SELOKE-704168 format. One record per residue: x, y, z of N, C-alpha, C in turn. Coordinates in Angstrom, 2 decimals, decimal comma, padded with zeros to 5 digits. Layout:
// SELOKE-704168
n.u=X | n.v=Y | n.w=Z | ca.u=X | ca.v=Y | ca.w=Z | c.u=X | c.v=Y | c.w=Z
...
// end
This chain:
// SELOKE-704168
n.u=000,86 | n.v=-001,17 | n.w=000,00 | ca.u=000,01 | ca.v=000,00 | ca.w=000,00 | c.u=000,91 | c.v=001,25 | c.w=000,00
n.u=000,59 | n.v=002,19 | n.w=-000,86 | ca.u=001,38 | ca.v=003,41 | ca.w=-000,94 | c.u=001,06 | c.v=004,35 | c.w=000,22
n.u=001,97 | n.v=005,30 | n.w=000,43 | ca.u=001,76 | ca.v=006,28 | ca.w=001,51 | c.u=000,47 | c.v=007,07 | c.w=001,26
n.u=000,19 | n.v=007,42 | n.w=000,02 | ca.u=-001,01 | ca.v=008,19 | ca.w=-000,31 | c.u=-002,25 | c.v=007,37 | c.w=000,02
n.u=-002,24 | n.v=006,08 | n.w=-000,31 | ca.u=-003,37 | ca.v=005,21 | ca.w=-000,01 | c.u=-003,59 | c.v=005,10 | c.w=001,51
n.u=-002,50 | n.v=004,98 | n.w=002,25 | ca.u=-002,59 | ca.v=004,89 | ca.w=003,70 | c.u=-003,19 | c.v=006,17 | c.w=004,28
n.u=-002,78 | n.v=007,31 | n.w=003,76 | ca.u=-003,31 | ca.v=008,59 | ca.w=004,23 | c.u=-004,80 | c.v=008,68 | c.w=003,94
n.u=-005,23 | n.v=008,23 | n.w=002,74 | ca.u=-006,65 | ca.v=008,26 | ca.w=002,40 | c.u=-007,46 | c.v=007,36 | c.w=003,32
n.u=-006,92 | n.v=006,16 | n.w=003,59 | ca.u=-007,63 | ca.v=005,25 | ca.w=004,49 | c.u=-007,74 | c.v=005,87 | c.w=005,87
n.u=-006,65 | n.v=006,48 | n.w=006,35 | ca.u=-006,68 | ca.v=007,13 | ca.w=007,67 | c.u=-007,71 | c.v=008,25 | c.w=007,68
n.u=-007,78 | n.v=009,02 | n.w=006,61 | ca.u=-008,75 | ca.v=010,10 | ca.w=006,54 | c.u=-010,18 | c.v=009,56 | c.w=006,58
n.u=-010,41 | n.v=008,43 | n.w=005,92 | ca.u=-011,73 | ca.v=007,83 | ca.w=005,92 | c.u=-012,09 | c.v=007,32 | c.w=007,33
n.u=-011,14 | n.v=006,67 | n.w=007,97 | ca.u=-011,39 | ca.v=006,12 | ca.w=009,29 | c.u=-011,59 | c.v=007,22 | c.w=010,34
n.u=-010,76 | n.v=008,24 | n.w=010,27 | ca.u=-010,82 | ca.v=009,31 | ca.w=011,26 | c.u=-011,81 | c.v=010,41 | c.w=010,89
n.u=-012,28 | n.v=010,40 | n.w=009,65 | ca.u=-013,18 | ca.v=011,46 | ca.w=009,22 | c.u=-012,47 | c.v=012,79 | c.w=009,09
n.u=-011,17 | n.v=012,74 | n.w=008,82 | ca.u=-010,37 | ca.v=013,97 | ca.w=008,77 | c.u=-010,35 | c.v=014,52 | c.w=007,36
n.u=-010,88 | n.v=015,70 | n.w=007,22 | ca.u=-010,82 | ca.v=016,43 | ca.w=005,96 | c.u=-011,08 | c.v=017,88 | c.w=006,28
n.u=-010,15 | n.v=018,73 | n.w=005,95 | ca.u=-010,33 | ca.v=020,14 | ca.w=006,25 | c.u=-010,72 | c.v=020,90 | c.w=004,98
n.u=-011,50 | n.v=021,95 | n.w=005,12 | ca.u=-011,88 | ca.v=022,73 | ca.w=003,95 | c.u=-010,66 | c.v=023,35 | c.w=003,29
n.u=-010,66 | n.v=023,34 | n.w=001,99 | ca.u=-009,58 | ca.v=023,96 | ca.w=001,24 | c.u=-010,17 | c.v=024,80 | c.w=000,12
n.u=-009,51 | n.v=025,86 | n.w=-000,22 | ca.u=-009,99 | ca.v=026,73 | ca.w=-001,28 | c.u=-009,56 | c.v=026,20 | c.w=-002,66
n.u=-008,36 | n.v=025,71 | n.w=-002,75 | ca.u=-007,82 | ca.v=025,23 | ca.w=-004,04 | c.u=-007,91 | c.v=023,72 | c.w=-004,11
n.u=-007,82 | n.v=023,20 | n.w=-005,31 | ca.u=-007,88 | ca.v=021,77 | ca.w=-005,51 | c.u=-006,48 | c.v=021,20 | c.w=-005,31
n.u=-006,20 | n.v=020,66 | n.w=-004,11 | ca.u=-004,90 | ca.v=020,11 | ca.w=-003,81 | c.u=-004,85 | c.v=018,64 | c.w=-004,22
n.u=-003,69 | n.v=018,02 | n.w=-004,02 | ca.u=-003,49 | ca.v=016,65 | ca.w=-004,45 | c.u=-004,45 | c.v=015,69 | c.w=-003,75
n.u=-004,73 | n.v=015,91 | n.w=-002,47 | ca.u=-005,63 | ca.v=015,02 | ca.w=-001,76 | c.u=-007,06 | c.v=015,15 | c.w=-002,30
n.u=-007,47 | n.v=016,37 | n.w=-002,58 | ca.u=-008,82 | ca.v=016,58 | ca.w=-003,14 | c.u=-008,93 | c.v=015,92 | c.w=-004,52
n.u=-007,90 | n.v=016,06 | n.w=-005,32 | ca.u=-007,90 | ca.v=015,40 | ca.w=-006,63 | c.u=-008,01 | c.v=013,90 | c.w=-006,46
n.u=-007,27 | n.v=013,35 | n.w=-005,48 | ca.u=-007,35 | ca.v=011,92 | ca.w=-005,21 | c.u=-008,75 | c.v=011,50 | c.w=-004,77
n.u=-009,37 | n.v=012,30 | n.w=-003,94 | ca.u=-010,74 | ca.v=011,99 | ca.w=-003,49 | c.u=-011,73 | c.v=012,05 | c.w=-004,66
n.u=-011,55 | n.v=013,00 | n.w=-005,56 | ca.u=-012,41 | ca.v=013,08 | ca.w=-006,75 | c.u=-012,25 | c.v=011,83 | c.w=-007,63
n.u=-011,02 | n.v=011,35 | n.w=-007,76 | ca.u=-010,76 | ca.v=010,14 | ca.w=-008,53 | c.u=-011,37 | c.v=008,92 | c.w=-007,81
n.u=-011,20 | n.v=008,89 | n.w=-006,47 | ca.u=-011,75 | ca.v=007,78 | ca.w=-005,68 | c.u=-013,27 | c.v=007,71 | c.w=-005,80
n.u=-013,94 | n.v=008,89 | n.w=-005,68 | ca.u=-015,40 | ca.v=008,88 | ca.w=-005,72 | c.u=-015,89 | c.v=008,42 | c.w=-007,09
n.u=-015,17 | n.v=008,76 | n.w=-008,15 | ca.u=-015,57 | ca.v=008,33 | ca.w=-009,50 | c.u=-015,42 | c.v=006,81 | c.w=-009,63
n.u=-014,32 | n.v=006,27 | n.w=-009,13 | ca.u=-014,09 | ca.v=004,82 | ca.w=-009,19 | c.u=-015,13 | c.v=004,07 | c.w=-008,36
n.u=-015,37 | n.v=004,55 | n.w=-007,14 | ca.u=-016,35 | ca.v=003,91 | ca.w=-006,27 | c.u=-017,77 | c.v=004,00 | c.w=-006,84
n.u=-018,09 | n.v=005,12 | n.w=-007,47 | ca.u=-019,41 | ca.v=005,28 | ca.w=-008,09 | c.u=-019,60 | c.v=004,26 | c.w=-009,21
n.u=-018,55 | n.v=004,04 | n.w=-010,01 | ca.u=-018,64 | ca.v=003,06 | ca.w=-011,09 | c.u=-018,86 | c.v=001,66 | c.w=-010,53
n.u=-018,17 | n.v=001,34 | n.w=-009,43 | ca.u=-018,33 | ca.v=000,02 | ca.w=-008,81 | c.u=-019,72 | c.v=-000,12 | c.w=-008,19
n.u=-020,21 | n.v=000,96 | n.w=-007,60 | ca.u=-021,51 | ca.v=000,94 | ca.w=-006,94 | c.u=-022,62 | c.v=000,78 | c.w=-007,99
n.u=-022,59 | n.v=001,62 | n.w=-009,00 | ca.u=-023,66 | ca.v=001,62 | ca.w=-010,00 | c.u=-023,57 | c.v=000,42 | c.w=-010,96
n.u=-022,35 | n.v=-000,10 | n.w=-011,14 | ca.u=-022,17 | ca.v=-001,22 | ca.w=-012,09 | c.u=-022,18 | c.v=-002,57 | c.w=-011,44
n.u=-022,23 | n.v=-002,62 | n.w=-010,12 | ca.u=-022,18 | ca.v=-003,91 | ca.w=-009,42 | c.u=-023,54 | c.v=-004,55 | c.w=-009,25
n.u=-023,51 | n.v=-005,81 | n.w=-008,87 | ca.u=-024,74 | ca.v=-006,56 | ca.w=-008,62 | c.u=-025,33 | c.v=-006,15 | c.w=-007,29
n.u=-026,63 | n.v=-005,98 | n.w=-007,23 | ca.u=-027,30 | ca.v=-005,57 | ca.w=-006,01 | c.u=-027,24 | c.v=-006,56 | c.w=-004,87
n.u=-026,91 | n.v=-007,82 | n.w=-005,19 | ca.u=-026,82 | ca.v=-008,82 | ca.w=-004,13 | c.u=-025,37 | c.v=-009,16 | c.w=-003,77
n.u=-024,45 | n.v=-008,35 | n.w=-004,22 | ca.u=-023,01 | ca.v=-008,55 | ca.w=-003,94 | c.u=-022,58 | c.v=-007,58 | c.w=-002,84
n.u=-022,00 | n.v=-008,11 | n.w=-001,76 | ca.u=-021,57 | ca.v=-007,26 | ca.w=-000,65 | c.u=-020,49 | c.v=-006,24 | c.w=-001,07
n.u=-019,69 | n.v=-006,58 | n.w=-002,08 | ca.u=-018,68 | ca.v=-005,62 | ca.w=-002,55 | c.u=-019,34 | c.v=-004,39 | c.w=-003,20
n.u=-020,47 | n.v=-004,60 | n.w=-003,84 | ca.u=-021,21 | ca.v=-003,48 | ca.w=-004,41 | c.u=-021,66 | c.v=-002,55 | c.w=-003,29
n.u=-022,23 | n.v=-003,12 | n.w=-002,23 | ca.u=-022,71 | ca.v=-002,33 | ca.w=-001,11 | c.u=-021,57 | c.v=-001,60 | c.w=-000,40
n.u=-020,42 | n.v=-002,26 | n.w=-000,30 | ca.u=-019,27 | ca.v=-001,60 | ca.w=000,32 | c.u=-018,79 | c.v=-000,43 | c.w=-000,54
n.u=-018,81 | n.v=-000,61 | n.w=-001,85 | ca.u=-018,40 | ca.v=000,47 | ca.w=-002,77 | c.u=-019,38 | c.v=001,64 | c.w=-002,65
n.u=-020,68 | n.v=001,36 | n.w=-002,52 | ca.u=-021,67 | ca.v=002,42 | ca.w=-002,39 | c.u=-021,47 | c.v=003,18 | c.w=-001,08
n.u=-021,23 | n.v=002,47 | n.w=-000,01 | ca.u=-021,02 | ca.v=003,12 | ca.w=001,28 | c.u=-019,75 | c.v=003,95 | c.w=001,28
n.u=-018,68 | n.v=003,41 | n.w=000,71 | ca.u=-017,43 | ca.v=004,16 | ca.w=000,63 | c.u=-017,59 | c.v=005,38 | c.w=-000,25
n.u=-018,33 | n.v=005,26 | n.w=-001,35 | ca.u=-018,58 | ca.v=006,40 | ca.w=-002,24 | c.u=-019,31 | c.v=007,51 | c.w=-001,49
n.u=-020,31 | n.v=007,13 | n.w=-000,71 | ca.u=-021,06 | ca.v=008,13 | ca.w=000,03 | c.u=-020,19 | c.v=008,84 | c.w=001,06
n.u=-019,30 | n.v=008,10 | n.w=001,70 | ca.u=-018,43 | ca.v=008,73 | ca.w=002,70 | c.u=-017,37 | c.v=009,61 | c.w=002,05
n.u=-016,79 | n.v=009,18 | n.w=000,94 | ca.u=-015,84 | ca.v=010,02 | ca.w=000,21 | c.u=-016,55 | c.v=011,27 | c.w=-000,28
n.u=-017,80 | n.v=011,14 | n.w=-000,71 | ca.u=-018,58 | ca.v=012,30 | ca.w=-001,11 | c.u=-018,73 | c.v=013,28 | c.w=000,03
n.u=-018,98 | n.v=012,77 | n.w=001,23 | ca.u=-019,08 | ca.v=013,65 | ca.w=002,40 | c.u=-017,74 | c.v=014,34 | c.w=002,67
n.u=-016,63 | n.v=013,63 | n.w=002,53 | ca.u=-015,32 | ca.v=014,25 | ca.w=002,70 | c.u=-015,09 | c.v=015,36 | c.w=001,70
n.u=-015,54 | n.v=015,14 | n.w=000,45 | ca.u=-015,42 | ca.v=016,18 | ca.w=-000,56 | c.u=-016,28 | c.v=017,39 | c.w=-000,19
n.u=-017,47 | n.v=017,13 | n.w=000,34 | ca.u=-018,35 | ca.v=018,23 | ca.w=000,76 | c.u=-017,66 | c.v=019,06 | c.w=001,84
n.u=-016,99 | n.v=018,39 | n.w=002,77 | ca.u=-016,25 | ca.v=019,10 | ca.w=003,82 | c.u=-015,13 | c.v=019,96 | c.w=003,23
n.u=-014,67 | n.v=019,59 | n.w=002,05 | ca.u=-013,60 | ca.v=020,35 | ca.w=001,39 | c.u=-014,18 | c.v=021,41 | c.w=000,45
n.u=-015,49 | n.v=021,58 | n.w=000,46 | ca.u=-016,10 | ca.v=022,64 | ca.w=-000,36 | c.u=-016,57 | c.v=022,20 | c.w=-001,73
n.u=-016,77 | n.v=020,89 | n.w=-001,92 | ca.u=-017,24 | ca.v=020,38 | ca.w=-003,20 | c.u=-018,65 | c.v=019,84 | c.w=-003,05
n.u=-019,45 | n.v=019,99 | n.w=-004,10 | ca.u=-020,83 | ca.v=019,53 | ca.w=-004,12 | c.u=-021,06 | c.v=018,70 | c.w=-005,37
n.u=-022,07 | n.v=017,81 | n.w=-005,29 | ca.u=-022,43 | ca.v=016,97 | ca.w=-006,43 | c.u=-023,75 | c.v=017,46 | c.w=-006,98
n.u=-023,70 | n.v=018,14 | n.w=-008,09 | ca.u=-024,90 | ca.v=018,58 | ca.w=-008,75 | c.u=-025,48 | c.v=019,89 | c.w=-008,20
n.u=-026,47 | n.v=020,37 | n.w=-008,92 | ca.u=-027,16 | ca.v=021,61 | ca.w=-008,56 | c.u=-028,65 | c.v=021,35 | c.w=-008,60
n.u=-029,38 | n.v=022,22 | n.w=-007,93 | ca.u=-030,84 | ca.v=022,13 | ca.w=-007,90 | c.u=-031,39 | c.v=022,02 | c.w=-009,32
n.u=-032,33 | n.v=021,12 | n.w=-009,50 | ca.u=-032,99 | ca.v=020,98 | ca.w=-010,80 | c.u=-032,29 | c.v=020,04 | c.w=-011,78
n.u=-031,10 | n.v=019,56 | n.w=-011,44 | ca.u=-030,39 | ca.v=018,66 | ca.w=-012,35 | c.u=-030,86 | c.v=017,22 | c.w=-012,15
n.u=-030,91 | n.v=016,46 | n.w=-013,22 | ca.u=-031,15 | ca.v=015,04 | ca.w=-013,14 | c.u=-029,85 | c.v=014,36 | c.w=-012,73
n.u=-029,94 | n.v=013,17 | n.w=-012,17 | ca.u=-028,75 | ca.v=012,46 | ca.w=-011,69 | c.u=-027,64 | c.v=012,34 | c.w=-012,71
n.u=-027,99 | n.v=012,08 | n.w=-013,98 | ca.u=-026,96 | ca.v=011,89 | ca.w=-015,00 | c.u=-026,24 | c.v=013,21 | c.w=-015,35
n.u=-026,83 | n.v=014,35 | n.w=-014,98 | ca.u=-026,22 | ca.v=015,66 | ca.w=-015,25 | c.u=-025,27 | c.v=016,11 | c.w=-014,15
n.u=-025,37 | n.v=015,48 | n.w=-012,99 | ca.u=-024,60 | ca.v=015,95 | ca.w=-011,82 | c.u=-023,12 | c.v=015,60 | c.w=-011,89
n.u=-022,32 | n.v=016,61 | n.w=-011,55 | ca.u=-020,86 | ca.v=016,43 | ca.w=-011,50 | c.u=-020,36 | c.v=017,09 | c.w=-010,23
n.u=-019,22 | n.v=016,61 | n.w=-009,74 | ca.u=-018,59 | ca.v=017,25 | ca.w=-008,58 | c.u=-018,00 | c.v=018,59 | c.w=-009,00
n.u=-018,22 | n.v=019,62 | n.w=-008,20 | ca.u=-017,74 | ca.v=020,96 | ca.w=-008,51 | c.u=-017,62 | c.v=021,75 | c.w=-007,20
n.u=-016,83 | n.v=022,85 | n.w=-007,21 | ca.u=-016,80 | ca.v=023,69 | ca.w=-006,00 | c.u=-018,20 | c.v=024,20 | c.w=-005,71
n.u=-018,62 | n.v=024,09 | n.w=-004,47 | ca.u=-019,98 | ca.v=024,49 | ca.w=-004,09 | c.u=-020,22 | c.v=025,97 | c.w=-004,34
n.u=-021,43 | n.v=026,28 | n.w=-004,75 | ca.u=-021,84 | ca.v=027,65 | ca.w=-004,99 | c.u=-023,35 | c.v=027,74 | c.w=-004,86
n.u=-023,92 | n.v=028,85 | n.w=-005,25 | ca.u=-025,38 | ca.v=029,01 | ca.w=-005,17 | c.u=-026,08 | c.v=027,89 | c.w=-005,95
n.u=-027,07 | n.v=027,26 | n.w=-005,33 | ca.u=-027,83 | ca.v=026,21 | ca.w=-005,97 | c.u=-027,20 | c.v=024,83 | c.w=-005,92
n.u=-026,01 | n.v=024,73 | n.w=-005,33 | ca.u=-025,35 | ca.v=023,43 | ca.w=-005,24 | c.u=-026,02 | c.v=022,56 | c.w=-004,18
n.u=-025,97 | n.v=021,27 | n.w=-004,39 | ca.u=-026,56 | ca.v=020,31 | ca.w=-003,44 | c.u=-025,51 | c.v=019,85 | c.w=-002,44
n.u=-025,89 | n.v=019,82 | n.w=-001,18 | ca.u=-024,99 | ca.v=019,38 | ca.w=-000,10 | c.u=-024,96 | c.v=017,87 | c.w=-000,02
n.u=-023,86 | n.v=017,34 | n.w=000,49 | ca.u=-023,72 | ca.v=015,90 | ca.w=000,71 | c.u=-023,81 | c.v=015,64 | c.w=002,21
n.u=-024,89 | n.v=015,04 | n.w=002,69 | ca.u=-025,01 | ca.v=014,77 | ca.w=004,13 | c.u=-024,04 | c.v=013,69 | c.w=004,58
n.u=-023,67 | n.v=013,70 | n.w=005,84 | ca.u=-022,81 | ca.v=012,66 | ca.w=006,39 | c.u=-023,62 | c.v=011,36 | c.w=006,42
n.u=-023,06 | n.v=010,30 | n.w=005,86 | ca.u=-023,77 | ca.v=009,02 | ca.w=005,86 | c.u=-024,08 | c.v=008,54 | c.w=007,27
n.u=-025,22 | n.v=007,92 | n.w=007,47 | ca.u=-025,65 | ca.v=007,43 | ca.w=008,77 | c.u=-024,60 | c.v=006,56 | c.w=009,44
n.u=-023,96 | n.v=005,66 | n.w=008,67 | ca.u=-023,00 | ca.v=004,73 | ca.w=009,26 | c.u=-021,74 | c.v=005,42 | c.w=009,75
n.u=-021,53 | n.v=006,66 | n.w=009,35 | ca.u=-020,33 | ca.v=007,40 | ca.w=009,74 | c.u=-020,56 | c.v=008,28 | c.w=010,94
n.u=-021,75 | n.v=008,23 | n.w=011,50 | ca.u=-022,07 | ca.v=009,08 | ca.w=012,66 | c.u=-021,69 | c.v=008,34 | c.w=013,94
n.u=-021,09 | n.v=009,09 | n.w=014,90 | ca.u=-020,72 | ca.v=008,44 | ca.w=016,16 | c.u=-021,90 | c.v=008,03 | c.w=016,99
// end
């Protein structure tokens, strides 16, 4: 496991993500991770536990991105139109997943 991967895992476990104004290397990594996890979630079998784990991880990485000032989609957009972007007026918030609450 690379140092970057270890840091990402630690951030997921600890829920550590601080807001940033610019797109740093960690944010870029999270954006790549959420895209990969989304593909596994949406493309996986509904009765496969790996699909469910990918969906849960995607939701939590999405929450970490929201903490960094990124949002998925804007009001009025259909799901297929939504993309991750710096939050602004009309952007949709990503709530903290239930399983990640203490």
